[in-house]
C-alpha positions in Angstrom: 0.0 0.0 0.0 2.7 2.5 -0.8 4.7 2.6 2.4 2.1 3.7 4.9 4.2 2.6 7.9 8.0 2.5 7.9 9.3 0.2 10.7 6.2 0.7 12.9 6.3 4.4 12.4 3.5 6.4 10.9 2.9 10.0 9.9 1.1 11.9 12.7 -1.6 13.2 10.3 -2.5 9.6 9.3 -2.4 8.3 12.8 -4.8 11.1 14.1 -7.1 10.3 11.2 -7.1 6.6 11.8 -7.5 7.0 15.6 -10.6 9.1 14.9 -9.3 12.2 16.7 -10.3 14.3 13.7 -12.8 13.8 10.9 -10.4 14.2 8.0 -6.7 13.8 7.2 -6.5 17.4 6.0 -7.9 18.5 9.4 -5.2 16.3 11.1 -2.5 18.0 9.0 -3.8 21.4 9.9 -3.8 20.4 13.6 -0.2 19.3 13.4 1.0 22.2 11.3 -0.8 24.7 13.7 1.4 23.5 16.6 -1.5 22.0 18.5 0.0 18.6 18.8 2.9 17.6 21.0 4.8 14.3 20.8 6.6 13.4 24.0 6.2 17.1 25.2 7.9 18.4 22.0 5.7 20.7 19.8 5.6 19.5 16.2 4.8 21.6 13.2 4.9 19.0 10.4 2.1 16.7 9.4 4.8 14.2 8.3 6.3 13.9 11.8 6.6 10.1 12.6 5.0 8.6 15.7 5.7 5.1 17.0 4.2 2.9 19.8 5.0 4.3 23.2 4.9 8.0 22.1 2.7 10.3 24.2 0.6 12.8 22.3 -0.9 15.9 23.8 -3.6 17.2 21.4 -5.2 20.6 21.9 -8.7 20.7 20.5 -11.2 23.5 20.7 -12.7 22.7 24.1 -10.5 20.0 25.5 -7.0 18.7 25.8 -6.4 15.0 25.0 -3.4 12.9 26.2 -3.0 9.6 24.3 -0.2 7.0 24.4 0.2 5.5 20.9 -0.1 1.7 21.1 0.1 0.8 17.4 0.1 2.4 14.0 -3.2 2.3 12.1 -3.9 0.5 8.9 -7.2 2.2 8.0 -9.9 4.4 9.4 -12.2 1.7 10.8 -15.0 1.8 13.3 -14.6 3.5 16.7 -13.9 0.1 18.5 -11.0 -0.5 16.1 -9.7 3.0 16.5 -9.6 2.7 20.3 -7.1 -0.1 20.0 -4.6 2.4 18.6 -4.2 4.4 21.8 -4.4 4.4 25.6 -6.3 7.5 26.9 -4.2 9.2 29.6 -6.4 12.4 29.6 -6.9 13.5 33.2 -10.5 13.7 34.3 -12.1 17.1 34.4 -12.6 18.2 38.0 -16.1 19.3 38.9 -16.2 22.6 40.8 -17.7 22.2 44.3 -21.2 23.4 44.8 -20.2 26.3 47.0 -17.8 27.7 44.2 -20.3 27.6 41.3 -21.5 31.0 40.2 -25.0 31.9 41.2 -27.5 31.6 38.4 -30.0 33.9 40.0 -29.7 37.6 40.8 -30.6 39.3 44.0 -33.7 41.5 43.7 -32.6 44.9 42.4 -29.4 43.7 40.9 -28.8 43.8 37.2 -31.1 45.1 34.5 -34.6 46.1 35.4 -37.6 44.0 34.5 -40.2 45.3 32.0 -42.5 46.2 35.0 -39.7 48.0 36.7 -38.7 49.9 33.5 -42.3 51.1 33.0 -42.4 52.3 36.6 -39.1 54.1 36.1 -40.3 55.7 32.9 -43.5 56.9 34.7 -41.4 58.3 37.5 -39.1 60.2 35.0 -42.2 61.7 33.2 -43.6 63.2 36.4 -42.7 66.9 36.8 
């Protein structure tokens, strides 16, 4: 198949695509070229950077950071069950904020913008001479 893997090494863009981290290989290449992928803590900037089993990838996506250990190179973009065999997920769990530190969703009466009823009363008050 044209040298997809060379001695158990594979291009990072292909591996990201086969492991279903991104939806297309071109997106995987942009991710790598944009400096949003680290291999063993070293930032890479080439889509052709080789990865091998044992490498630890730190991938910065829009809303989360993924940490994966490469277990094997991929042969194809298969189903999700097959893709999960290519890596070990080392991503730390997201810590939930304690209930006493969450921001209040309700405002105290009189705080913030006035309600429609309050605005009408304020307008009536301003119109009085």
